[in-house]
C-alpha positions in Angstrom: 26.9 -36.6 -21.2 26.9 -35.4 -24.3 27.6 -38.2 -27.0 31.0 -38.8 -28.6 29.1 -39.5 -32.1 26.3 -37.7 -33.2 24.7 -38.6 -36.4 22.2 -36.5 -38.5 19.4 -38.7 -40.2 16.6 -37.8 -42.4 15.5 -37.6 -46.2 17.6 -36.0 -48.9 17.3 -32.0 -48.5 16.1 -31.9 -45.1 19.7 -30.2 -44.1 21.6 -32.9 -42.7 25.0 -31.7 -44.2 24.1 -28.3 -43.9 23.2 -28.3 -40.1 25.5 -31.1 -39.6 28.5 -28.8 -40.6 27.6 -25.8 -38.1 26.6 -27.9 -35.4 29.9 -29.2 -35.6 32.0 -26.1 -35.6 29.6 -25.0 -32.4 30.8 -28.5 -30.4 34.3 -28.0 -31.9 34.2 -31.8 -33.1 35.1 -32.9 -37.0 32.3 -33.1 -39.7 31.9 -36.4 -41.8 29.5 -36.4 -44.6 28.9 -39.9 -44.9 28.1 -39.2 -49.0 31.2 -37.1 -49.6 33.8 -40.2 -47.7 32.1 -42.5 -49.8 32.7 -40.4 -53.4 36.4 -40.4 -52.3 37.1 -43.3 -51.1 35.4 -44.7 -54.7 36.5 -41.9 -56.6 32.9 -41.0 -57.9 30.3 -39.9 -57.5 27.4 -40.9 -55.7 25.4 -40.6 -59.1 27.9 -42.6 -60.8 27.5 -45.3 -58.5 24.2 -46.0 -58.9 24.4 -45.4 -62.6 27.1 -47.5 -63.2 27.6 -50.3 -60.4 23.6 -50.1 -59.1 22.1 -49.1 -55.6 22.9 -52.7 -54.3 26.5 -51.7 -55.0 26.3 -48.7 -53.1 24.5 -49.9 -50.3 26.8 -52.4 -49.4 29.7 -50.1 -49.8 27.8 -47.2 -47.5 27.4 -49.5 -44.8 31.2 -50.6 -45.1 32.2 -46.8 -45.3 29.8 -46.3 -42.3 31.4 -48.9 -40.0 35.1 -47.0 -41.0 33.9 -43.5 -40.4 32.5 -44.8 -36.8 35.7 -46.7 -35.9 38.1 -43.3 -37.3 36.1 -40.6 -35.8 35.4 -41.3 -32.5 34.4 -37.6 -31.7 32.1 -36.5 -34.4 28.9 -35.1 -36.4 28.5 -37.3 -39.0 25.9 -36.4 -41.9 24.4 -39.8 -43.3 22.9 -40.0 -47.0 18.9 -40.6 -46.8 18.9 -44.1 -47.1 21.9 -44.6 -45.1 19.6 -46.2 -41.6 17.2 -48.0 -43.7 19.6 -50.7 -45.0 21.7 -53.8 -43.8 20.7 -53.1 -40.4 22.9 -49.7 -40.6 20.1 -48.2 -38.0 21.1 -50.4 -35.3 25.1 -49.6 -35.4 24.0 -45.8 -35.6 22.1 -46.1 -32.5 24.9 -48.4 -30.9 27.8 -45.7 -31.3 26.1 -42.5 -31.0 22.8 -40.6 -30.8 21.2 -40.0 -33.7 18.8 -37.1 -34.6 16.2 -37.1 -37.1 15.8 -33.5 -39.1 12.0 -34.1 -39.7 10.5 -32.5 -42.9 6.9 -32.4 -44.8 7.1 -33.8 -47.8 6.4 -31.0 -50.1 8.9 -29.2 -47.9 11.6 -31.6 -49.2 10.1 -31.4 -52.9 10.4 -27.9 -52.8 13.8 -27.9 -51.5 15.5 -30.8 -53.7 13.7 -28.9 -57.1 15.0 -25.5 -55.9 18.8 -27.3 -55.3 21.5 -27.4 -58.1 22.5 -30.5 -56.9 19.6 -32.8 -58.5 19.7 -36.3 -57.1 19.8 -39.4 -58.7 16.4 -40.5 -57.0 14.7 -37.8 -58.4 16.1 -37.1 -62.2 13.9 -38.1 -65.0 10.6 -37.3 -62.8 8.1 -34.2 -63.3 7.2 -32.2 -60.9 4.2 -34.2 -59.6 6.0 -37.7 -59.8 8.8 -36.2 -57.8 6.4 -35.2 -55.0 4.9 -38.8 -54.9 8.1 -40.5 -55.2 9.0 -38.8 -52.4 5.8 -38.9 -50.3 5.8 -42.5 -50.9 9.6 -43.2 -50.1 9.2 -41.1 -46.8 6.7 -43.0 -45.8 8.8 -46.2 -46.2 11.7 -44.7 -44.6 10.0 -43.1 -41.5 10.0 -46.5 -40.0 13.8 -45.9 -39.2 14.0 -42.5 -39.0 11.8 -42.7 -36.0 14.1 -44.9 -34.1 16.6 -41.8 -33.2 16.8 -41.2 -30.0 16.0 -37.7 -31.1 13.6 -35.9 -33.5 13.4 -32.3 -34.5 11.7 -30.3 -36.9 13.8 -29.2 -39.8 11.3 -25.9 -40.7 13.5 -22.8 -39.8 15.9 -25.0 -38.0 19.9 -23.9 -36.9 23.1 -25.1 -35.4 22.2 -23.8 -32.2 18.5 -25.4 -31.9 20.1 -28.4 -32.6 22.8 -27.9 -29.8 20.2 -27.1 -27.3 18.4 -29.9 -28.5 21.0 -32.1 -27.8 22.1 -30.8 -24.1 18.3 -31.3 -23.2 18.6 -34.6 -24.5 22.0 -35.4 -22.7 20.9 -34.0 -19.3 18.1 -36.5 -19.3 19.8 -39.5 -20.3 
C-alpha cells in the first residue's frame, strides 16, 4: 500500500522540488514545498529569515511548519529543505508519518548544479568555487546520517518522476 505522505529529502540542489512536483502530479496528490510554505507564512524568503533572524529561529519555525504541513495535508508529496531532517528530531516525525525518499547525489554533482542555478543558496553565498565544494562535501558528510534513515534511497543522477514512482511502488509492495 502506497504511503499517504511522501517526503523527499536530500541536499540542496538534489532535485527534491522539481521531482516532487512531477511525482505529485503522477500520483494525483497535492505538492507542498516546505521552504515555500515557510516563506508564505513568514512573509520573507528563507535567505531573508537566515539573514535577519538567524538559523536557530529558522530551524524552530521549520519544525513548527513541518508539523502543520503534516497535519493539514494527509495525502501529499512534500519536498523538504536540505536541513529539515537534521534538526529538532524532525527525522523521527517524518519517518513516523510517511515514506521518506532520500535523493542521493555526489558532492561534485551537487556543486555543479548549485553553481549553475539561478537560485543562489544562502549557505553558499560569499564562497569561492573551491570553498563551495569543500563546504558541500563537509555538510553532506554531516547530514547523510539523517538522510540515510529514509525508507528509500534513490540516485538523483538522471532521476525522473517515473523512476521515483516505480521505486515507491516496489517499496510499497514489499512492506
